[in-house]
C-alpha positions as CSV (number, residue, x, y, z in Angstrom):
1,M,-6.7,-12.9,17.9
2,R,-6.5,-15.7,15.3
3,A,-5.9,-14.7,11.7
4,A,-5.9,-16.6,8.4
5,F,-3.6,-15.1,5.8
6,L,-4.0,-15.7,2.1
7,A,-0.2,-15.3,1.8
8,S,2.3,-15.1,-1.0
9,Y,5.8,-16.4,-0.6
10,N,8.8,-15.3,-2.8
11,A,12.4,-16.3,-2.6
12,T,13.7,-12.8,-2.6
13,F,16.9,-11.7,-4.3
14,I,18.0,-8.3,-3.0
15,I,20.4,-6.4,-5.1
16,K,22.1,-3.1,-4.0
17,V,22.9,-0.6,-6.8
18,K,23.9,3.0,-6.8
19,R,21.2,3.7,-9.4
20,P,18.8,1.5,-11.5
21,P,19.9,0.6,-15.0
22,V,18.2,2.2,-18.0
23,V,17.2,0.2,-21.0
24,G,20.1,-1.6,-22.6
25,E,22.5,-0.8,-19.7
26,T,24.3,-3.0,-17.3
27,V,25.2,-1.6,-13.9
28,K,27.4,-3.0,-11.2
29,A,25.8,-4.2,-7.9
30,Y,27.7,-3.7,-4.7
31,G,25.7,-6.2,-2.6
32,M,23.4,-9.2,-3.1
33,R,21.6,-11.6,-0.8
34,V,18.8,-14.1,-1.0
35,E,16.2,-14.2,1.8
36,H,12.6,-15.2,2.7
37,G,10.1,-12.8,1.3
38,G,6.7,-12.3,-0.2
39,K,4.3,-9.6,1.1
40,G,1.9,-12.1,2.5
41,S,4.5,-14.2,4.2
42,N,6.2,-11.1,5.7
43,Q,2.9,-9.8,7.0
44,A,1.9,-13.2,8.4
45,I,5.2,-13.5,10.3
46,G,4.8,-9.8,11.4
47,L,1.4,-10.6,12.9
48,R,2.9,-13.7,14.7
49,R,5.7,-11.6,16.1
50,L,3.1,-9.2,17.6
51,G,1.6,-12.1,19.4
52,D,-1.3,-13.2,17.2
53,E,-2.2,-16.8,16.2
54,V,-1.6,-17.0,12.4
55,S,-2.1,-19.6,9.8
56,V,-1.2,-19.2,6.1
57,I,-3.1,-20.3,3.1
58,A,-0.4,-20.4,0.5
59,G,1.1,-22.0,-2.5
60,V,4.8,-22.8,-2.7
61,G,6.9,-24.8,-5.2
62,N,8.0,-28.4,-4.8
63,D,11.6,-27.2,-4.6
64,S,14.2,-26.1,-2.1
65,F,12.8,-22.6,-1.9
66,G,9.3,-24.0,-1.1
67,R,10.7,-26.3,1.6
68,A,12.6,-23.4,3.1
69,A,9.4,-21.4,3.2
70,V,7.5,-24.0,5.2
71,E,10.5,-24.5,7.6
72,K,10.6,-20.8,8.2
73,W,6.9,-20.5,8.9
74,I,7.1,-23.5,11.3
75,A,10.1,-21.9,13.1
76,E,8.1,-18.7,13.5
77,G,5.0,-20.5,14.9
78,V,2.9,-19.9,11.9
79,G,0.4,-22.6,10.9
80,V,1.2,-24.4,7.7
81,E,-1.6,-27.0,7.4
82,H,-3.1,-25.3,4.4
83,V,0.0,-24.8,2.3
84,V,-0.1,-26.4,-1.2
85,E,3.1,-27.5,-2.9
86,R,3.1,-27.4,-6.7
87,G,5.1,-26.0,-9.6
88,A,7.9,-23.5,-8.8
89,T,8.2,-21.2,-5.8
90,G,7.5,-17.5,-6.4
91,M,10.5,-15.2,-7.0
92,A,11.1,-11.5,-6.2
93,F,13.9,-9.3,-7.4
94,V,14.5,-6.1,-5.3
95,F,16.8,-3.3,-6.4
96,V,17.8,-1.2,-3.4
97,L,19.3,2.2,-4.1
98,E,21.7,4.2,-2.0
99,D,19.0,6.2,-0.2
100,G,17.3,3.0,0.9
101,S,14.4,3.2,-1.6
102,N,13.6,0.2,-3.7
103,M,12.0,-1.2,-6.9
104,I,10.6,-4.7,-7.1
105,A,9.7,-7.2,-9.8
106,I,8.0,-10.5,-9.0
107,S,7.3,-13.8,-10.7
108,P,4.3,-15.2,-8.8
109,N,4.6,-18.9,-9.9
110,A,3.0,-21.1,-7.2
111,N,1.5,-18.1,-5.5
112,E,-1.2,-18.0,-8.3
113,E,-2.0,-21.8,-8.1
114,L,-4.6,-21.5,-5.3
115,D,-8.3,-21.7,-6.3
116,I,-11.2,-20.3,-4.3
117,R,-12.4,-23.7,-3.2
118,H,-9.1,-24.4,-1.4
119,V,-9.1,-21.0,0.2
120,E,-12.7,-21.3,1.5
121,D,-12.1,-24.8,2.8
122,A,-8.9,-23.7,4.5
123,F,-10.5,-20.7,6.1
124,S,-13.4,-22.7,7.4
125,A,-11.0,-25.1,9.0
126,I,-8.9,-22.3,10.6
127,N,-11.9,-20.7,12.2
128,A,-10.2,-17.3,12.3
129,D,-11.4,-13.9,13.6
130,A,-9.7,-12.1,10.7
131,F,-8.9,-12.8,7.1
132,A,-6.1,-10.9,5.3
133,A,-4.9,-11.0,1.7
134,V,-2.4,-9.5,-0.7
135,L,-2.5,-9.5,-4.5
136,E,0.7,-11.4,-5.1
137,V,-1.7,-14.4,-5.2
138,S,-4.4,-14.5,-7.9
139,P,-6.2,-11.2,-7.6
140,D,-9.5,-12.7,-8.6
141,V,-9.2,-15.4,-5.9
142,A,-8.1,-12.9,-3.3
143,L,-11.0,-10.5,-4.0
144,E,-13.6,-13.2,-4.2
145,A,-12.4,-14.7,-0.9
146,L,-12.4,-11.3,0.8
147,R,-16.0,-10.6,-0.3
148,L,-17.2,-14.0,0.9
149,E,-15.6,-13.7,4.3
150,A,-16.8,-10.1,4.7
151,K,-20.4,-11.3,4.1
152,S,-20.0,-13.8,6.9
153,G,-19.0,-11.1,9.4
154,V,-15.3,-11.8,9.6
155,K,-12.9,-8.8,9.7
156,T,-11.2,-8.6,6.3
157,F,-8.0,-6.8,5.3
158,L,-6.7,-6.2,1.8
159,N,-3.2,-4.9,1.1
160,P,-3.7,-4.4,-2.7
161,A,-0.1,-5.1,-3.7
162,P,0.9,-5.4,-6.4
163,A,-2.0,-3.2,-7.4
164,V,-4.6,-3.9,-10.2
165,P,-7.5,-1.7,-11.2
166,I,-10.3,-2.3,-8.7
167,P,-13.6,-0.4,-8.8
168,P,-14.5,1.0,-5.3
169,E,-17.9,-0.6,-5.3
170,S,-16.4,-4.1,-5.8
171,L,-14.9,-3.8,-2.3
172,E,-18.2,-3.3,-0.5
173,G,-18.2,-4.6,3.0
174,I,-14.4,-5.2,3.4
175,T,-13.1,-4.0,6.7
176,A,-9.9,-2.2,5.5
177,I,-7.8,-1.5,2.4
178,T,-4.2,-0.3,2.8
179,P,-2.5,0.6,-0.5
180,N,0.5,2.9,-0.8
181,E,0.2,6.0,-2.9
182,T,1.2,4.4,-6.1
183,E,-1.1,1.4,-5.6
184,L,-4.1,3.6,-4.8
185,K,-3.7,5.4,-8.1
186,I,-3.4,2.1,-10.0
187,M,-6.5,0.8,-8.2
188,A,-8.4,3.8,-9.5
189,G,-7.2,3.1,-13.1
190,L,-4.7,6.0,-13.2
191,S,-1.0,5.9,-14.0
192,P,1.4,5.7,-11.1
193,D,2.7,9.2,-11.7
194,S,-0.7,10.8,-12.1
195,P,-1.0,14.2,-10.3
196,A,-4.5,13.2,-9.1
197,D,-5.5,14.1,-5.5
198,V,-4.7,11.0,-3.4
199,E,-7.1,12.0,-0.6
200,Q,-10.0,12.4,-3.0
201,I,-9.3,8.9,-4.5
202,L,-9.1,7.5,-1.0
203,L,-12.5,9.0,-0.2
204,S,-14.1,7.3,-3.2
205,Y,-13.0,3.9,-1.7
206,A,-13.9,4.9,1.9
207,R,-17.6,5.0,0.9
208,H,-17.5,1.2,0.5
209,V,-15.1,-0.1,3.2
210,E,-14.9,0.5,6.9
211,V,-11.4,1.9,6.8
212,A,-9.4,3.2,3.9
213,A,-5.7,4.1,4.5
214,V,-3.0,5.1,2.1
215,T,0.6,4.9,3.2
216,L,3.0,7.7,2.1
217,G,6.4,6.5,3.2
218,E,8.3,9.2,5.2
219,R,5.2,11.4,5.0
220,G,3.2,9.0,7.1
221,C,-0.2,7.9,6.0
222,V,-3.8,9.2,5.5
223,V,-6.7,7.4,7.1
224,A,-10.4,7.7,6.2
225,Y,-12.9,6.4,8.7
226,M,-16.5,7.2,9.5
227,G,-16.4,10.3,7.4
228,E,-13.3,11.6,9.1
229,V,-9.9,11.9,7.3
230,K,-6.7,12.3,9.2
231,R,-3.0,12.5,8.3
232,V,-1.0,10.4,10.7
233,P,2.7,11.5,10.8
234,A,5.6,9.1,10.3
235,Y,8.4,8.6,12.8
236,R,11.7,10.3,11.6
237,V,14.5,7.8,11.3
238,K,17.4,7.2,9.0
239,A,16.2,4.6,6.5
240,V,18.8,1.9,5.8
241,D,16.6,-0.1,3.5
242,T,12.8,0.5,2.9
243,T,12.2,-3.0,1.6
244,G,9.3,-4.5,3.7
245,A,8.2,-1.3,5.3
246,G,4.7,-1.8,4.0
247,D,4.7,-5.3,5.3
248,A,5.6,-4.2,8.8
249,W,3.0,-1.5,8.6
250,N,0.2,-3.8,7.5
251,A,1.0,-6.5,10.2
252,A,0.9,-3.8,12.9
253,F,-2.2,-2.2,11.6
254,I,-4.2,-5.5,11.6
255,H,-2.9,-6.4,15.0
256,Y,-3.7,-3.2,16.8
257,Y,-7.0,-2.7,15.0
258,M,-8.1,-6.2,16.0
259,A,-6.9,-5.5,19.5
260,G,-9.4,-2.6,19.8
261,L,-7.5,0.5,18.8
262,D,-9.3,2.9,16.5
263,P,-8.0,3.2,12.9
264,F,-6.0,6.4,13.6
265,E,-4.3,4.9,16.7
266,S,-3.7,1.6,14.8
267,A,-2.1,3.6,11.9
268,A,0.2,5.4,14.4
269,M,1.4,2.1,15.7
270,A,1.8,0.8,12.1
271,N,4.0,3.9,11.3
272,A,6.1,3.0,14.3
273,A,6.5,-0.6,13.0
274,A,7.6,0.6,9.6
275,A,10.1,3.0,11.0
276,Y,11.5,0.4,13.3
277,L,12.0,-2.0,10.4
278,V,13.6,0.4,7.9
279,S,16.1,1.8,10.5
280,R,17.4,-1.6,11.6
281,Q,18.0,-3.6,8.4
282,S,21.8,-4.2,8.1
283,G,21.8,-6.4,5.0
284,K,23.4,-9.1,7.1
285,E,20.1,-10.9,7.9
286,D,16.7,-11.6,6.5
287,L,14.2,-8.7,6.5
288,V,11.8,-10.7,8.6
289,E,14.3,-11.0,11.4
290,N,13.8,-7.2,11.9
291,L,10.0,-7.3,12.2
292,P,9.1,-6.0,15.6
293,T,7.4,-7.5,18.6
294,E,5.0,-5.4,20.8
295,I,7.9,-4.9,23.3
296,D,10.2,-3.7,20.5
297,L,7.5,-1.1,19.5
298,E,6.9,0.1,23.1
299,L,10.6,0.7,23.6
300,F,11.0,2.3,20.1
301,I,8.2,4.8,20.9
302,K,9.5,5.5,24.4
303,E,12.9,6.3,23.0
304,R,11.4,8.7,20.5
305,L,9.3,10.4,23.2
306,S,12.3,10.7,25.5
307,Y,14.4,12.2,22.7
308,H,11.8,14.9,21.8
309,N,11.1,15.7,25.5
């Protein structure tokens, strides 16, 4: 499978704290590192690790972080012919708490410099079977590109992160949307802590896309497809750091869905990929170094089956 990814890249500053600061407070961090990041970049590398041909359509800065991004993509075997260098590279700041949970703030910078003409020209040149996007790039450009590619018959995947309000009918014809629980509520115009029924919100989007899935962390995910709604359980692991779990999940979901698995089977494999990632991050290497290959996932699942038997 050949995929084109409208990808974001962020130089990512990961800061470990016992708890997040409140307004006006300074807290002491007990670990910090800088690594490759950006949801789109992580997912593109994740797809490549799983054996797919991947090219990124991306904007990076004309700076050391941008050069490092391109070098990393090349080292991973990801196509970089359609990367634009201008301005400053995107930045992300991740606070990781003791239980492995995280909070993230991003400064998009060059990620928002791409226009629809560049994206369309790049996609035509790549001649891909699938087109995927996140919203760390310009949301308007990402959504327009997804709608255009969907009309042409290409399989299209949207991970709406960071989320913005998106009316369900505006996603008509897109293959799959894969928000997490918070993102789904924001898409629907609700506050992140709204008590609204997540499955009912998901169904409102499922009427307009082929597959609607919402990830729920350690509770797995819920998938709506062809009028059927199923909860797919997560793998139980000790989470060291949940940063990037959604990226591992999305890369695996796209890979296995394009390989012919149904959405529920694809989601189960995606749950395995997320569990694999969060249980292996040591803080001594980049998140992307822990994104799994197909062999990694086969062994991971086999180990879990042996344990439970």
